[in-house]
N, C-alpha and C positions, 0 to 999 in steps of 0.2 A: 389478499390472499386469492390465486385467480379461482376461478368457478367449474368444478369437475366437468370433464364432459361424458356426456350421456350417449346414447348409442339411438340408432332412429328407427323407423318402419322400414326403411328399405334395408338397414344391418340387417334387420331380422328376416323380409323376405329372401335374404340373401341366402342366410343361413336353413332356412328351411327347403333352397334349392338345393344347397350343397347336400341335403338329405336325401332329396328327390333323385341327385345323379347318383347317390351311392346305392341308392334302391337299383336303379336302372344298369347301372355299371356291372354289380353283383348277381344281378339277376334275383332280386328280393321282394316280396311284396308289401313287405314291415321291415320298423327300426328299433329293434328295445334297448334303451341306451340308460345302461346301469349307473346311478349316480350315489358315492359313496357319502358317509352319514354326515350331516352339518359338523361344523368344530373342527375337522379334520387336521387343523394346523397347514404347515406349507405344504407344496405339492400337490394337494387335495385331488383325486380322481373323481373329476367334476362335471363331465360332457354336456348333465341334462342341463344345466343353466346353460351352456351355448344353444338351445334350441328354445328357452323360458324365459331369459333374461329372469331368473327367480330367485327364491330362497333354494340353495343346494338340499340334497338329499333325496332327490324321488327319483325313480323310476320311469321315464319316457316312453310313450310309444308315438312312432311316427310311421302314416300310410301313405301311401299313393294320392288318396283323395278326400285327409281328412285334416284337418289339423291338429296338433300335437296333442296328447293326453299326458296329465301329468298326474302319476300315482304318489301318494304322499303320505306320512308315516301317521300323522294325528293332524287334531284339530288346531294347532297352533299355525300351520301351514297356510287353512284356509282363514284362519283369521289375520294373518298376515296380509293375502290376497285381498281382502275386503278392504285393509283398513287403507292399501296400497291406491287401489280403484276409487276411494273415496277423495285421495288425495291428488289426481291425476298421473300416479305413478306410471311408469312402463312394462309392468309386466304382459307378456305376450300370451298369457292361455287365457281364454275365457273361462266364464266359471262353470259351465258345465262341463269342461276338459280336463275341472280341478277333483279328483276324487280318493279320499281317504282311504286306499285301496294297495297301502304300498307290502305288500307281501304274495304267496305264488296263488291262490284262489282270485285275487284281486285281477293280476297278469294275463290269468288264462281265461277268467272272467271275459276279459277284454278281449281278448285274440280271436277267444271263442264269437263273440256278439260281432264280431266285424268279419266274420265268416275265414280266419286265419288257422281255421283249427288243423289243414293239411298242407298248411302252403310252406315256400321257404322265408323265414325270415332272419334277417341277421340279428346280430348283436355284438353291443359295444358294453364290454366289462367282461368278456371270458380269455383274456390276454393278460399277458405281464405290462408292466406299465412303473417303469422304473423313475427315480429311484429309490422309492417305497413298496413299491410291490413289483414284486420278480415273480409271483404266484399271479394269478386269477385273484379279481377282488370280487367278483362276484359269488356270493355265499351258498354253501355249498348245497344247505339244506334246501333253499331254494331254488335252487336248480335243478336239483335231481326230483322234486316235488313237480317242478311246471313241465320235466320231459316225459315222468309218471304220466301226467295227466294229457300229456299232448305227443302223445306217440306216433301220430302220423303226419306230423309236422317235421319239418328241417330246417336246423339252426346253423345259424355260419359266422363266426369272429366275423366280423369287419372293420377289427382299430384300426387297421394300416391303411385301410382304405379311408378311415375317417383325418387320423392326424395328415395323411399326405395332402389331403384338401382344405386344410385349416392350419397348420403350422405357418401357412405367408399370411400374416397381416391384413386386415382392409386399412385403410384409410380410418376409420370411427376406430378400428380397435388400435393401431398405432397409439392414437391421440392417448387413449386410454392409459395405454403404458408407460408413452412420456411423463404425463400425469402421475403415476405409480411412481415410478425412476425419479420424479423427479423430488416425490414426497422421503426417496431412499437420500438423496443426496441431504435433505435437512435433518432426517435421521442421525444420517454419520456424521454431520457440521455438529451436532446437540450433545452426541457423544463424544464429539473431541474435547469440546467446549467443557464437559462433563469431569476430564479422565483428570485425576490430582491424585500424587500419594496421598494416602489415608480416607481415597473417598472408594466406598463399595463397587462392588460387581456389579450390588444390584443399584445403588444412584445411577449408573450408566444407564443402565437396558432399563431404568425407568424414564429418564431423560431423552431417550432415546423413542419409548414407545408415546410418550406425552407430544413430541416433532411430530409422528403417524398418522396420531388420532386426531391432532391438529386438522389436519390435511385431509382428511376424511378419510381415510383408507383404512383396509382390514392390514394388522399389521400381528399374525398369528403366534410368533415365536421370533424369538433373536438365539442364533447360535453363539455363543463368547464364552470366551475363554483367557484368562492371563496369567502370568507368571514371566519368571528372569528365564524357565525352562520347560516347556511341555511340547505334547505331540497330539492334544486330544481335540474333537471337533466334533460338536455339537451342543442341545441347549445346555445352559450351566448347572454343576451339580446338585445347588442347591433348588430348583427346580423340581426335582426327583427324589431326594435324600435328603432323611432331616439332616441340616447343618448349616450355619452360617455363609452367608455372601465371601467370598474373600475380598481383602483388603488392597488396593493396589499399590505397591513401594515404587521405589528409585528402582532400575533395570530392569523393571518390566516390559512386556510386548502385551500388546491387549487387540486381541484377534475378534472379527463379529462379521454374521453375516447379517444383514436385514433383507425380510422378506417383506413386500408391499404388494396386496393386491387391490383391485380397485375393477368394479367389476366384470370381476372373475376373469380379471388377466393379469401376470405377474409379471413384476420387476425385481430384482434382487441389486445387492449392491455388498460390498465389503469393506469392511475399515480398520486398518492397521496402523497402531500408535504406539509408538516407542518414546516410554515414560523414561526422561533422564538418561543416563549413559547405558546402553542394554548390550549385551554379549555382541563379541565382534560376527560370529557367525549368522545373530539375527540379521546386521547390517548386510552381508553376505547375501543368505537367504531373499530376503527384500529384492537386494539389486538383480539377484538370477529372477525371482519373481517378474518383476518390471520388464526383465528383458522376455521373460517368458510370455506375459500379456501384448508388448509390444508385435510379439511372431505371431500371436493369434488373429491378432489387427490385421495383422499382413496377410493372412490366409483365408479368411470367412468374406471371403467373396463367390458373387457368381460362377458356377463352374467347377467350382472345386467339390470334394466330398467333405462329410464329416470326419474321416478316417485322417484324411490331408491334414483337416485344420488341428483332429490332435495330436497327429503326429508334430507339427510345426510347435503347439506352445510345450510339449513333452519335453521335445528335442534339446533346449536349454538347459532344464532341470537335470536332464541326464546326461549330460557334456560338463557342466559342473559337477558332474556327482552328485548330486542332491537324489533325497527320497520324495519319491510320489506314494502320500499316505491318503491322500485325496480328489474327490472329482476335478480338472485342471477345465472341463469345458462342457456344460450339457445345456441342453433347452428348453425354452421356455414357451408354455401358450402351444400347445400343449407340453409338461415335460415329454421325456420318452428316452431322446437321445442321449447318453453320457459317457464321456470316457470312461477307458480304464485306470482303475485305480486301487492304490493297497498291494499290490506284491512288493513293493517294498517293505512290506509290515515284519514278511519272518527275518529280516536283517536288522530288526530294533532292538535293545535291550529288553531280556526279560522273555523274548517271545518265545525260547524254549517251553518255556511254562507250559504256554496255552495250548490246549486239546488239539486244533486243527486249525490250521491259517490257509484262509486263504484270498486273493485278488478279486476284484471283477473287473469281467472283460468289459471291452468298449462293446454298446450299443448303437445300433444306428449305423454301422460302420458304414453301408454303402451310401447313405442320403444324401441326394446332391442340394448344394446350397446355393438357394433363391433370393431374391430381393422380399423383404419383409418377414424371414424369417429371422426368430428373436433367438437368444443365447447368455448363456450367462457364462462370462468367459472370467474364471477365477484361478489363475495357477499361485501354486505354492510349493514352496518348498524347504526343504526340513534336512539339516544339517546336525547328526545326534538328537540330541535332546532341544534342537533351537530350531526352530520356523517363524515361515512368514506366509501371508497370506493375503492378494490384495484382488481387487477389479471389481467388475460388474457385468450389467446389462449392453448389452448390443445388438444393434440391429445390421442386419446384413441389406445392403444398399446395392442399387446398381452400378456402380462404379468405386464402390468401396462399404466397408461397414459405418455406423453414428455409435459415437460412444456414449449413451445415455445418461451415466454417472463416473466423468472423469477425476472428477476430484478424489476418487477411490483407489483410484488406480496406481497411488504412492505410498509409502510408507510414510507415515505425518510423524515428525516428532513432536514433543512438548517439554 
């Protein structure tokens, strides 16, 4: 097994310099970075770890003249930090800068103590973060209390400024993403080997998880569906509803999305498996999805926009008369940009029985594509109740895209 890459102090200094650039360009004296609670699953909102290289779930405060301060929720963070220091692991936060104070009083006391009670302050956490947070993730109670206690401070959302400075990955980050993507391909290979009639979805899930964990990467959840006909997409129903895992049968298609994280950098890969003789519309949908994947690769080049790439991926599906029910392309590291999807839901059988249906519009429409950006290119196509979905992680390069998970860009047959 390859040794997993780690971040250097040069990477730390590069990231802290980005924080100072944001302060200078936005005219702010401090930066508050809110991190979602740990164990949040795929696409966590965790910009706190970008500046700490530490356990997620903190509020990090950066100022012009001080190292970052991490406000954590409880003793476990501190104990982990102690253990890491004993082992020589690379946390970037000094002990005196880790406070058990992830609450309104702790944040107010820190800002006041730094003379910032009347200052302009930038905040990461007050704006939407698709695909899971179309509203602000900052807790209402915490933030209204901070505003009440610091009435003379001015607070400015700066998420977009952060995203535009961090969406192009450094060489060290690309090495980490490549490692995560390699684990994703190993997970897909393990699932393919485990897929046989008579096995349960849980067996396939376990095989993929084991392969990822043996690589030492985080695999928070697998999206998995199977059957001769279905249009669903998400975690298997037996993970949230008390029911047995489905048994794989001849004629099924198995579709799964594997999310892999290493060093809080994310990779995703899809796996599409046809078991025996599947419906001809599944084969047709897979061929269209493959055409859409090729179109996406051709469009993911510097000088294009995210909207142009989304249009290119969507075109083969629309031309074939297929339905677009799920995202075809979305950003990674950080998440945020996502292609529009779900508008065709209204044409699905039984759709008229649902109270209100709406698609999701493209987010990040005008985002210019630049080398070092990472995307999940995951085209899907549905004909009636039959669908296929394939693809994986792609890095925009100076002369063309780099496919990190090419084996999952096809429908596999067993």
